[in-house]
N, C-alpha and C positions, 0 to 999 in steps of 0.2 A: 729054183723052180723054173719051168719052161717060160720063155718070154711072153708068148700070147696069154698064158694064164696070169702072169704077173700084171700085164696091162689091164686085163679084165678085172683082177682083184683091186688094183689101184683106182680104176674108174668107179667101181662100186664104193670104195671107201670115200672117194671125193663126193659122190652123190649122197652118201650117208650123212656127211656133214651138212649138205644142203637140207636134207630132211630134218635133221636135228635143229638147224637154224629156223626152219619153218615152224617146228613144234613149240618153240619158246615164245612165239608171238600169237596174237589173236588170229585165227579162231580157236587155237588149242590152248595157249597159255600154260604150257608145261615149262615154266620158267626155271625150274630146278635143273634143267638140262643145259642152261647157258654156259656153265663152266667147262663142259666137255663137248660142246657142239663142234668145235674146230678140230678136235683130236683125230678123228678118222682121216681127214684130209692131210693133216700133218704127218701121220704115220705113212701115208702113201707118198708124200713128198720126200720124206727122209730116205726112201728106197728108190728114188728116181734121179738118176744122174743127169740125163739130158734136159737142158733148159726148156726146149720146145715142148717136151712131154709134160713137164711141170706146169708150163703155161696152159697146155691143153686140158690137163686135169682141173686146174683152177677155173678155166673158162667154162668147161662143162658144168662144174659145180655152181658157178655164178649164174649162168643162164637158167639152170634148173631152179635155183633159189628165187631169182627175180620173177621168173615166169609164174611160179605158183604163189609167190607172196603178193603180187600185184595184178592178179587176174581182173580186178575191177577196172584196170586201165582199158582192157579190151572192151568191157561193157560201155565205158565212157565213149570210146572211139566209135563203137558201133551204133549205140542208141542216141547219144547226144552230139557226136561228131559227124554224123551223117555218112559214115564210111561203109555201112553195110557189114554183114558178118565177116566175109572173107577179107575185106579191106581192113577191118578192125583187127582181125587175128594176124594178118601179115605185118601191119604196122607195130602191133604189140610184140610180135616175135623179134622184129628188128630192134625194138627198144630193149628187150631182154638180152639180146646178143651184145649190144653196146654196154649195158650195165654190167654184164658179166665180166667185162674187161678189168674191173677193179680187182676181182678175186683172182683173175688170171695173173695180173701183175704181182699181187701178193704171193701167189704160189711160186712164181718164177724166182722171186727173191728169197722166200722163206725156206725153200728146200735146202740149199747149202747151209743156211744158218742152223738147221737142226743138228748138224755135226759139230757145232761149236759149244764150248763150255758155257758161253753166255746166251745160249739159245732162248731161255725162258724170258728174260727181259727184252732181248733184241727183237724176237718175233712178235711179242706183245706190243712193243713200240711200233713196229712196222704195221701191224693190223690197225692200231689206233690211229696212226697218222694217215694211212690211206682211207680209213673210214671218214676222217674229217674232210677229205677232198670230194666226197659225193656231191655236196651242195655246190662246191666251186665249179664242178664240171657238169652241172645241169639238173640233177634230180637227187634230192635227199629224202630219205624216209626213215626207216627204223634202224637205229644203231644197236649193236649187240648189247650195250649197256642198258638200253630201255627195259630189258628183261628183269633188271634188278629193282624195279619200282617198289616191290614189296619186301625186299631184302634189307632189313634195317641197318646192318653193319656196312655192307658195301655202299649203300645209299648215302652214307655220311660223306662220301667223296664229292657228291654232286654240287653242294654249295661252294666247293673249293675249285674243282677242275671240271665240273660238268659231267654230262653223261659219258664222256670219253674216259673219265677215270674208272668208271665201272667196266667199260669195254676192256680197258687195260688189265684189270684184275681178272676178268673172265678169260681173256686170251692167255694170260700167264698160267692160269690153272689148266687150260687146255693143252698148252705146250708141255707143262710139267707131267701131265698124265701120259702124253705121247712118249715122253722120255722114259717114263717108268715102263710102259708097254714094250718099248724097244730095248729094254735092258741096259740103258745108259747108266753111267755113274751117278750115284746119289748126290754127288757134289753139285750137279746141275740144278738141284732143287733148293740150293741155299737162298736164292732170291725170294722164295716163298716165306722166309722168316720175317720179311717185312710186313706180311699181311696182318699179323696180330696187332700191329701198331694202329690198325684201323679203329680198334676199340678206344684208342686215346683221342680220336676226333670227337667233337661235340655231337651228341645224339640229335637226330632230326626232331625239332620241337613238334609236339602234337597237342591237340586240344586248344589251339588259339581261338579265343572267342570270336564269333561272327555276330556282330552287333548291328551292322548296317543293313538297310533294306533296299531292295530294287525289285523291279518287275520285268521278267523276261517274257517276250512275246515269241511264240513258236508258230509261225503261220501255216506250216505244212502245205506249201505250194508245190504242185506237181511241176517239175522242170520242163515237161513236154507240153505245157499249156500253150494253146494258140491265143496270143494276146490281141484281142479286138478291143476297140474303145469301150464297149459295153462290159466285157469281162474285166478289164482293168478298173473301171469305175466301181463295179460291184466288189472287187477284191479290196480296193482301197477303203471302201465304206465298211466292209466287214472287219478289216484289221483295225480301223479307227474305233469301231465299236468295242472290240475286245480289249483294245488298249486303254479304254476309259473305264474298264470294269473295276479297277482299283487304283486309287491315287497313290503315287509313289514319288519319292524324291529323285529317282532315276529310273527311266524306262529304257529298255534295250531291245531293239530289233536286230535280227541277224543279217548276214549277207543273204541276198534274195535272188532267185532266178526269175526276176520280174522287172519290167521296164519302169521302175519307180525312180524317176530322175528328178531330184530336187532342183537342180540348176536349170533344167531345160523344159520341165513340165509344170506349167503354172497350177494345174489342178492338184498334182501331188504336193507341190510347194504349199498350197493352202491347207491340205490335209495335215501335213507335218506341223505347220504352224498352229493349227487347231489342237492337235494332240498335246503339244508342249504346254498349252494353257492349263491342262489338268495335272501336270506333273512338274517337278522341279527342272529336270534335264531330260533330253531325248537324244539317245545315241542310236544311230542306224547306219546300215550300209547303203551306199548309193553310187552313181557314176558321176564323177566330176570331170573337168576338162582342163587341159593345159591352155596356154595362151594361143597355141596353134590348133586348138580344138581337137586334140588327141585325147581319147578316153582314159580315165584313171579309175581304178577300183578303190573306193574311198570309204572311210568311216567318218561320219559327220556328227558333230555334237551341237545341238541347239540348246541355248540357255533359257531360263524362265521367261525372259522377255521376247522369246521367239526368234532371236537373232543368232547367227552362227557364233558359237563359242570356241570352236576349234575343229580342225580336220586333219586326219592322217591319210596319206595316199600310199597304198600298198607298194612295198619295195620289191619283194620277192614274188614274182608272178608264177602262175601254174603253167608248166609246159603243156601244150595242146589245148588247155582250157582258156588261157588269157593271152597267150602268144604261141606261135608255132616256131620251134627251133629251125634254123635254116636247113638242116639236114632232112627235115620232115616237111618241107614246104608243100608237099602234095596232100597233106592232111587237112581236112576241113576243121575250122574252128568250132568250138562249142558255143562261144558267145555270138551274139547277133550284132555286134558293133560294126561300124563301117570299116574299121581298121583294127589291128591288134591293140590291146591295151599297152600303155607305156608305163614303166615303173616310176614310182615316186622316188624321192631322194633323201628325205629328211625324217629323222625320228621326231615325232611330235607327241607331247604330253597334253592330255585334254583335262582341264579342271572341271570337276562336276561333283555336286553333292558333298562338298567338303573333302574331296579326295583328288589325287592326281592320277588319272587313268592312263595306262599304257595299253593301247588297243592294237593288237595284231590280227591279221585277217587270214582266215582259212589255212592254207598250206604253209604260211609263215611259221606255224607252230613246229615245223620240221627243222627250223634253223635256230639252234640255241644261241648263237652269237648275235643274231638279230634281236631276239626277244630280250636278252639280258640288257641290251642298250636302253630299253624303256626304263628298266629299273635303275640303271646307272644314271639316267637323266632325271630321276626323281619320282617315277611312278610308284605309288604305294599300293595300288591295286592293278592287276592285269585283266584285260578283257579280250576274249577271243570271239570274233564274229565269223561264222562259217556257214556254208551251204553244202552239207554232205549228201544232199539228195542225188547229186550226180554219181555217187557211189552205188546207187541201187540199194539192195538189202544185203550187201556183202560185208565181210569182216573188216573192210577198210574203215568203217565207222569206229569200231573198237580200237583199231590201230591208231587212228587219228586222236582218239581220246587218250591213249597211252602216251603219245607224244606230248600232249598238253600237260599231263600229270607230271612228267619229268621236268617240264619248264617251271612248274610251280615249286618244285624242290630246289632246283638250281638257283632260283631267284628269291626263295623264301617269301612267296607272295600268294595270296588268294587269287584264283583265276575264275572269273565268271565267264561261262561259255554259252553263248546264244547261237543256236543253229536253226536252220529252216524247218527240218523235220526230225531232228535228233542227231547226235546225242547232246542235248542241252544239259548243263551240269554246273555245279559249283565245286571247285577243287580247293582244298586247304593247303597251307604251305608244306605239309608233310606228303603231299601228293595223293591224299585220300579223297575220294569222291564223297562229299558230305550231303549232296543233294543231286539226284539224277531224275530228270523229267522223262515221262513216257514218250517213246518215239512214235512218229507217224500220226500225231494228233495235233489239231489246232488248239492252242491253249494260251492262256495268260497265267503265269505262275509267279507268285511272290517268292522271293528268295532272300537269304541272309548271307552276308559276306563280311569279312573284316579287313583290317589293314595292318601292315607291319612296317615299322620304321627301320632304318639302317639298310645297308646293302651287303650282300654276300661277297666273298672274295671273287667268286666266279663272275658275278655281275660287274664288278669293278675291272677285272683284268682279262676276262674272256678266255680264248682258246690257246693260250700260250703253251699249255701242257700238250695238247694234241699236235700243234705245229712242231714242238720240240721233239715229240715222238716220231713224227714224219722225218725230220732231219736226221735224227739218230738212227732210225731204222734203215733209211736209204744209205747212209754213210757206211754203216756196218755191213749191210748186204752188198753194197758196191765193192767195198774192200775185199770181201770174201770172194766175190766173183773174179776180181782181178787176180787174187792170189791163186785161184784155181786155174785161171788162164795161163799163168806163168809156169804152172807145174804140168801142163798138158802139151 
């Protein structure tokens, strides 16, 4: 075919993969498309000899995907980052360009592998390994495997090798379909014979009893509130009032867009101490400080005696929200702290109401390897404190909940999720939402949760599979590129 038409066709195929990837996640949730989402891009790559062209197709696909998956980032930068409409869009577009590089690198390596007999496992390994590097290089969000949260058989991999196991399966199927469409030998499909062995893995347990009680407070605080002394006092009084509506062995407040600083505000310190008198334990988000008075985003647990029973300081901070990456130093921060938040360093287990709580904060739900460490260190219940109000009324809320659901399956734990204005929920160890509170309402809701003993293989051993995939994928792709160079 004429070269200009070929370039046009391959560009369309690359963008079609972006569209399919978008369709499998909220707001569409067409999850059945996950096993074929990468196929159009792979077909285009197989017919592209020049490395720079493969890189360009992948980069265009990646930019398109991240731009439309995370439009909420533009909203955050414009409304809460103080950048204005055009500043928000410009910064967000730069973000999309940088995030698209992952798919560009994948495409550069994957194209030559399509010609190999081992294309199915090699390209799947390459995809899975590069997917694992998103968090390492600044921003993690939805992995391909998250689309399998309701697919009972692939989901059996999650307690063993995490969400990346599902990504590997979906990528294998996409490569296999591309090979079929291109008329390649059927022998390339032999690795798919491994998939029936998924049925030999233990089924994800369902119906685990939820016998324990807690009280979730959803404050529904507008993140654009101008905090005067009077407004803060009235808000504290109102939250204290609804918190006392029902006695509970554990009361949970979310991460809040409010200056409720337990350590530096005597008035709020007194409010928190008074609340815990009516409950067994009080868990809430606040700002703590290092010895150098640098701010920490923290989850604080008060015991029945009103004293501090434990504290976890957030380790994985939100880019642009809690710190500004050096490349984006011109971007205003969302927070109103005197300086950027600094990360915590230690996984802490908080003992409360007869349980060992592993509390991860907001965006940390996007990091499977972080969350599993709470379980590894003894947490029998996981708690997610979040403030999703910064997302506006976008699909990011459902995307965030999807991440938390997969963390429940990987760790085989109940997760109690308390948010400022939604989506507050209880997720069982099978990843099912067993209670979901209405969003955008101020409320105090009694909930039930349970505990599970023992740890999953994934919780104990982490991302060995994903890192092994990265090594194998890069080695095979590198060998293939060197082989091609010798023959040109």
